[in-house]
C-alpha positions in Angstrom: 129.5 111.4 21.7 128.0 108.2 20.4 130.2 105.1 20.1 129.9 102.9 17.1 130.0 99.2 16.9 133.5 99.4 15.4 134.7 100.8 18.8 133.3 98.0 20.8 135.7 95.0 20.3 139.2 95.3 21.5 141.7 92.8 22.6 142.9 93.2 26.1 146.5 92.8 27.2 145.9 89.1 28.0 144.6 88.4 24.5 141.0 88.0 25.7 138.3 89.8 23.9 136.9 92.8 25.7 133.4 93.8 24.7 134.0 97.5 24.7 136.8 99.9 24.1 135.1 102.1 26.8 133.3 100.3 29.6 129.5 100.5 29.3 127.6 102.4 31.9 126.8 100.0 34.8 123.3 99.7 36.1 122.9 102.5 38.6 122.7 101.8 42.3 122.5 104.0 45.3 120.1 105.9 47.4 118.5 107.9 44.5 118.9 105.3 41.8 116.3 102.8 40.5 116.8 99.8 38.3 114.0 97.8 36.6 114.1 94.7 34.5 111.5 93.2 32.1 111.7 89.9 30.3 109.5 89.5 27.3 108.9 86.6 25.0 110.4 86.6 21.5 107.2 87.8 19.7 106.3 90.7 17.4 104.7 92.4 20.4 108.0 92.7 22.3 109.0 96.1 20.9 105.6 97.7 22.0 105.8 96.0 25.4 109.3 97.3 25.9 108.3 100.8 24.8 105.4 100.9 27.2 107.7 99.7 30.0 110.2 102.4 29.3 107.6 105.2 29.1 106.0 104.0 32.3 109.3 104.2 34.1 110.7 107.6 32.8 107.6 109.4 31.4 106.7 111.5 34.5 110.2 112.4 35.6 111.8 112.8 32.1 109.0 113.6 29.6 111.5 114.9 27.1 113.1 111.4 26.9 109.9 109.6 26.0 110.2 110.1 22.2 113.9 109.5 21.7 114.1 106.8 24.4 111.0 105.0 23.1 112.5 105.0 19.6 115.9 103.6 20.8 114.2 100.9 22.9 111.9 99.9 20.0 114.8 99.7 17.6 117.0 97.5 19.9 114.2 95.2 20.8 113.1 94.9 17.2 116.7 94.0 16.3 116.7 91.3 19.0 113.4 89.9 17.6 114.5 90.0 14.0 118.1 88.8 14.3 118.1 86.3 17.2 116.3 83.2 18.3 116.4 84.2 21.9 113.3 82.7 23.6 113.2 85.8 25.9 114.5 89.3 25.5 115.4 91.3 28.6 115.2 95.0 29.0 116.8 96.7 31.9 116.3 100.4 32.7 118.3 102.3 35.3 117.4 105.8 36.3 119.5 108.0 38.6 122.7 109.9 39.2 122.1 112.2 36.2 121.4 109.6 33.6 119.0 107.0 32.2 120.6 103.8 31.0 118.8 101.0 29.0 120.2 97.6 28.2 118.5 95.1 25.8 119.8 91.5 26.3 119.5 88.6 23.8 121.3 85.2 23.4 123.1 85.9 20.1 126.6 87.3 21.0 127.8 87.5 17.4 127.9 89.2 15.1 127.9 92.5 16.9 125.4 95.0 15.6 126.8 97.7 13.4 125.0 100.8 12.2 124.7 100.9 8.4 124.1 103.7 6.0 120.8 103.0 4.4 118.4 104.9 2.2 115.8 106.8 4.3 113.0 105.2 2.3 114.1 101.6 3.1 112.1 99.9 5.8 115.0 98.0 7.4 118.6 98.8 8.3 118.3 102.1 10.0 117.8 101.1 13.7 121.3 101.5 15.0 121.9 104.7 13.1 118.7 106.1 14.8 120.0 105.0 18.2 123.4 106.6 17.5 121.7 109.8 16.4 119.4 110.1 19.5 121.3 108.6 22.4 124.2 110.3 24.2 126.1 107.0 24.2 125.5 103.5 23.1 127.4 100.3 22.8 127.5 96.5 23.2 128.6 94.1 25.9 129.4 90.5 25.3 128.5 88.2 28.2 129.8 84.7 29.0 133.6 85.1 29.2 135.5 82.8 26.9 132.2 80.9 26.1 130.2 83.8 24.8 126.5 83.2 25.4 124.8 86.5 25.0 125.1 90.2 24.4 123.5 93.4 25.6 123.1 96.5 23.5 122.8 99.6 25.6 122.2 103.3 25.3 122.1 106.2 27.7 120.9 109.7 28.1 122.3 112.3 30.5 119.8 114.1 32.8 120.0 116.8 35.4 118.7 116.7 38.9 115.5 118.6 37.9 114.3 115.8 35.6 115.2 117.4 32.3 117.6 115.8 29.9 120.2 117.0 27.4 117.7 116.3 24.7 115.5 119.3 25.9 118.3 121.7 26.4 
């Protein structure tokens, strides 16, 4: 089940904005979990750098996630490059406990990204729809409390303990 951006903003009981109707997956920690972070400059090369980083981390253990995960990483980093002025874009990849979770951070908290229906032949506007179609879950997290400073857009894939994912089953 993929979440949509419309599901991500909810007002809590105290009137404060919550970034997600469902909490995002937290970076995975523990004996068998690994978490990696890359910071890339805001350049047109950032999506390729992020894709290569992702493939290096998950390719051997989860080869069936290389194509859909690379697509999702590329789309989110491309959105950060295209729609923000963040001097740096951070990519965090956590692997373990039956899932792979990727966060892409930028310094533009609003507006939140929303998937749009666009014509398949158009070059722009399909990124989040592709993420929604390929990831098991995706969402956004606003960071900074009452003084929103940044956001993370995340997606995740379930895996089993043998290194295969839902995508290959």
